[in-house]
N, C-alpha and C positions, 0 to 999 in steps of 0.2 A: 504494501500499499504506500511507502513511504518511497518506494524507487529507489532503496539505497543498497551498497554491498551489504554484507554482513558486518556488524559492530561488535567489537570487544567491549566487555563489561567496563573496561578503565576506561575507555574514552566517552563515557556515558553521561561524566561531569561538566565535559566540555561546551562552552555556547556556540563553538563554530561546527557543532557535530553537522547540522542541517544549514547548508548555506541558502542565501535569501534568494537565487535564483533557480533551485532545486524543485525539480517540476512532481508534482505527486500524481501517483496511479489515482486511477476510479476508486472510491471507497464503495468497501464491499461491507455488508453486516455481519458479523459474527455469529450473532444466534438470531433465532428467528422467533419473533414477539409469540406467547402465549396468550391468549384469551382467556380472561375470567371464566367463561363458561365452559372451557377444555381441563380447567384448573378444577373447576367444581365436580365435572365429571368424575375425575380420577380421582378427589379425596371422597366422593360417594362409592365408588367399587372399593376401596382402600376399608370405607367404614360397613360395606355389607359383607366383604372379606372377614372383618374381624368379626363381625357378630357370629358368622354363621361357621369359624372356628371356636369361640368361644361356647356357642351352642354345642357342637360337636365331643367338647373337651368336659362339658359338667357333667361331674356321677354325682349322684344322689349318696349322702353321708348314709351309713348304714343305721340303725334304727338301734339306739341306747338299750341299755338292759330295763327289761319289764320292771315297773314300779307297784305295789300292791295299791288295791282301792282305797286301801285306810290313808293311803300318802295320797293318793289325788283329792279325796275329800278334807285334806288337811291346807288345800289349796282356797281362797277366796278371789275369785274369779271375776271381776264386776266388767261394766260395760261406762265410758265415759266420754266426754264432749272434748276435745282439742280446741280449749282458746288460744294456747299460742304454741306456735314452733319453729326452733329455729335454732342453726349449727353449732355447737360447741367450737370456740376458739381453739385452734392447735389440736383439731382432730377431726380425722377423715372421717370415722366413720359413728361420729355419735348425734343425736340431734338430744335437744332438750325442750321437754314439752307441758306444759301447763296445762293439768287436765282438771276437767269439772264432773266428779262420779256422783253427784246428789248431794252429798253429805259435806264437803268439804273440798277445796283446792287444791291437787297435789304436785309436785313436781317429778317428773319421771326422765330419766335418762336412757335412751335407747340407741342401741348400734347397729343402725337403720341407713343410714343418711346416705349409703351407696346404693340404696334400692327406691328412697323416696324424696323428692323435694320436699324443705318445711309450708312450703306456701300452700301446697298441694293436702295438706293435712289439718291445718286449721279449719274447725268447724264440724270434720270428722266424727264419726263414734266408733272407738277402739277399745278391745277387749285388754285388759290388764291384768295380774298378779296384784292384790291391793295389801296383803299381809305379808310381803316381804320385807326382811329386816334392810333397812335404811342402810345405804352404801354410797361414799362417797365416788364420784367419777370426774377427776380433772376440775376438783374443788367444787363440784356441785353435787349435795346431795340427793339422791334420788329416793323416792319414796313408793316405789314398785316397777315393776317389768311386763 
């Protein structure tokens, strides 16, 4: 493109490397422009392939050991309305819920952030274990599961 013989690296700092009367060749495109729609198509193909791969790699975990009916009867499973839901800072998997169970409002931390957006859950009714001992997760006391 510059219509020059090969240049030595040591000459690259010189100001007279390209004289004023030098004729340049016709410029050529080094790369073809890629349109946005072509990029979007390729991204969609990658996402589709990723979904197929994840679906084919999924294996259900084996069922845990059986529990006795008396153990099941110890659980206080209730339905509550999600008043507020937000991501827990510095945690990829945790959501913090404010839930109204009809008797009181309780805070519950749950590890479902990779499956649900917090905005989708506000106003929904959910089942939870109400008599689980409180536990602190990322500095937040969870009053159920």
